[in-house]
N, C-alpha and C positions, 0 to 999 in steps of 0.2 A: 921344721925338718926339710932340708933341702931335698929337692927331687931331682933326679937325673933326666937330662934331656937328650933326645935322640934326633938325629937329622930327619926331616921330613922324607916320608916315602916318596920315592920317584915312580912316575907312571912307567909301565913296560913299554919299550919302544915299539912302534908300529912295525910288523914285518914288511920287508919291501915287496912291492908287487912283483907276482911271478912273471918271468919275461914271456912275451908272446913268441910262440914257436911257429915258425913258418917254413914252407918247403924250400928246398935249396935253390932259389932263384936269385939273381943279381938285384942289388937294391934299387937300380934304376932300369928303365926301359930304353934300350939303344937299338934302333931299327936295323942298322947295319949288322950289329953283332948278333941279333936274333935271326937274321937271315943266314949268316954264316953258320950259326949253330944248326939251323933246320938243314943246311946243305951238308953238314958233317953227319947228321942223323938221318939222311934220307934213305938209308937201308931200313931203319925202323919204320919209316913211313910206309915204304913199299911192303914191309911185312904186315903192317896193320891194315893196308888196303886188302891185301890177299886174305887176311882172316875175316875182314868185314864181308867179303864176297862169299867166302866158304861157309861162314856161319849162317848167312842169308838164305843159301840154298841147301843147307845140311838136311839130309834125309828127305830131299825133294826129288820126286820121279822125274820131272821135267827139267830140274836144274835152272840153268840160265835162261832157258827158253820162256820162263815166266816173264822176264823182262820184255821179251819180244810180243808176247800175248797182250801185255798192258795197253800198248798204243792200238793194237788191233781191236780190242774191246771198246776203247773210247771211239774208235772210228766206226764200228758197227752201231754203237748207241747213238752217236750224233748224226751218222748218216740217216738213220731212221727218223730222228727228230726233225733234221732240216730238209728231209726229202718227203716225208709224209705228213708229220704233225704240223710243222711250221715251215713251209717250203721256202727255200732260199736259193736263188740261182748263183751257185758257185761252181763254175766248171772245174773238174778234176779235183773235187772236194778233198779226197784222201791225200793228194799232195798238199793242199792248203793247210788242212788240220795238222797233219804230222809235222810240217815245217815249223809251225808255232808250238806244237806239243812237246817236241824234242828239247827245246830251251825251257819250257815250264817244267817238265818231269825233272830235268837236272837240277833246276833250282829248288823245286819243293821236296825232292828227296833227299838233297844234301841238307837242307835245313832240319827236316824231320829227323835225320839220323844224327845230325850234329847236336841237336837239342839234348840228346842222351848220351852222347859220346863220352862226357867226363863221368856221369853217374854210372853207366854201364861198365866203365873200366876203373872202378873204384880201387881195386886190389893193386893194379898197376901205379895208379896215382899215389897211393899211400905207402908203397914199398919201394918203387924204383924211380930214380930221377931220369928224366928225359924231358925236352921241351913240350910243355902241355899243349902247344899249339898243333902239335902233330895229331892229336885225336880228332879235332873238328876237320882238320885238313883230310884226315883219312876217310872221313865220311863223304867228303866231296870227291875224293878219289874213287871210291866205291860207286857212287852215282855216276861217275864218268864212264865206268864200265857198262852200267845200264845205258847210258847216252850212246855209246858205241854200238851196242847190240840194237837199239831201237833206230839207229841211223841205218842199219841193214835192212830193217823194215820198210823205211821210207825208200831207200834204193831200189828194193825189189818192186814197190808200187811205181817208181817212176819208170823202171824198166818195162813193166807190164803195160803202162800207158803210153810208152814210147814219148815220155814228157821232155820237152826241150826247155832247158833253163840256162844254157851256158852264155856267158856275156859279162859286161862290166859289173853287173850286179852281184857276181860272185865275190867281188872285192869286199863287199860288206860283211861276208861270212866270219873271215878272221877278226875283224873289228868287233862284230857283234859277240863273238865267243869270248874274246878277251875281256869285254865289259861284263859278260854274264859270269865268268869265272871269278873276277875280282869282287864284284857285287855280292855274289853268293858267299865268298870266303869272309868278307866283312860281317855280313849278317849271321854267319855260321859262328864266328868269334863271339858274338854278343849273346846269341841265344844259348850257346854252350855253357858259357860263363854264368849267365843269369839263372839257368836251370839248377845249377848246384845249389844256389841259395834259396831261389824260389821255385818250388817244384812245379808250381801251376803254370810256369813257362811254357812246358810242352803242350799242354792242353789248350792254352791260349793261342799258340802257334798254329795249332790245327785249325781253328776257327779263322784265324787271320788268314792263312793260306786259302781257305775256301772262299772267303770274300775276295780275296786279291785275285783269284783265278777268274772270277767273273768280271773284275774290273780291267782285266787284261784281254784283248782281242785274239784269243785262241781259237775259240769255236765259232765266233760271229765275225763277218767281214770288217776289217779295219776301214775300208772305204765307207762302209755304213756309219761308223762313228764319225767319220770326217764329214759326210753330208748332214748328218744330224746337229753336229756341234759347230764346226768351222764354217759351214755355209748357212747355218741357221741364225737365229736372232740374237744369240750370245756367242759369238766366235771366241771370246776369251775362255769359254769352257773347254775348248779344245787344247788351248795352251796349258790350261789346268791339268787336262787328261795327260799331257806329255810330261808331266812331273813324275808320272808312274815310271820308274826306270825299266820295269819289266815289259811295259807296253812298248817302249822305245827299242828294247832288245828284241822282242817278238817281232816288231816291224822289220828289223834288220834281218832276222832269219827268214821271215816270209819273203821279203824282197829278194833275198840272195837265192833261195831255193824254189820258191813258187814262181817268182820272177816277173809275172805279167800283171800290170796294174789293172787292166781290163782285158781279160783274155776273150778269145773269140767265143761267142755264145752267151756272153754275160751282158745283161742289159745295163749294168752301171759297174763302176770301178769297184773291184774287190779289195785292192790294197789301197792305202791312201796315196793320192794322186801327187806324189812329190818326187823330185829327182834323186838319183843315186847320191849325187853330192850333198844335197841337203840331208838325207839320212845319215850320210858319213859324218857330217858336222854333228848331228844330234848324238850319234853314238860315241863321237870323240869327247863330247861334253859329259855323257854319261860316265864314260871311261875315266875321265879326270876327277869327276865327283865320287866315283867309287874307290879311286885310289885314295882320296882324302879320308872317305868314310872307313876304309881298311886301316888306315894309320890310326884314326881315332878308336876303332873297334879293337885293334890290336893292343893298343896301350890300356884300354879298360880290361881286356882279357888278361893281359900281364899283371896288372895291379891286383886284380881278384884271384888270379891262380895262386898266389902265396898262401892263401887260406883255404884251398880245395881240400888238402888232406884233414884239416880239422873239421870240415863241414860236411864231409862225405860219412 
């Protein structure tokens, strides 16, 4: 008896992989195009900076005065430490401390705020399109407001002490400020993007900033570092110390504002005994390196930003 034959069963086709949904970002990173887009959306950046400042001091009795109390508290603590516990001969110590602390506080506050800038604004990121770079830049803008207020505290101490600092050294201030802003922006892009994927980033950042603070001559004299390292048995250690960009930037701020390498009444040099021109070259190198770092960090941020909406 003949049996009917049927064509062999065919396996069901595999479903096509679901497309990866990304936020509305261009497929490639173009630096000039991104700068133009940030310029077009500068009003959003300004609004976010104002929001950051308002939220920071919301329901606060003293308001922005807290920013001015921060350096005063540092000054009180370290004056006690270096005048009583560990005596160090630094004439006009308030001016010395605050000149370096201004730069450090801008750096540390910017990075601390930037590390959470994407996560804390998840509703905006997932619902509204705008250049995501605005969020870490707004954190730096908010820290700049604190920087200006703390600068008032330094100006008051300078006026009270009748401190003289005017000279060629002031030319270092804009160069040090530029290097600080660019270097801070580069790291802000990196930590803000990494913290979206790895939430431990914000906690590791706190530990890193604590160690970095003590590796930067903010509270102890830079001249002491120079004597111990450059004039010691291993002068290459001082060159290694200069690889810390924040040390170079703080050196620039201190030379511009504290001004005197070995002021009257100091037994030894307080600042590193180098010329203004030498410091300008170092700050120029830091600025160039920071610009390269900013480009690399911006590219990384751009490529990671396409997945922010899915990871939040």
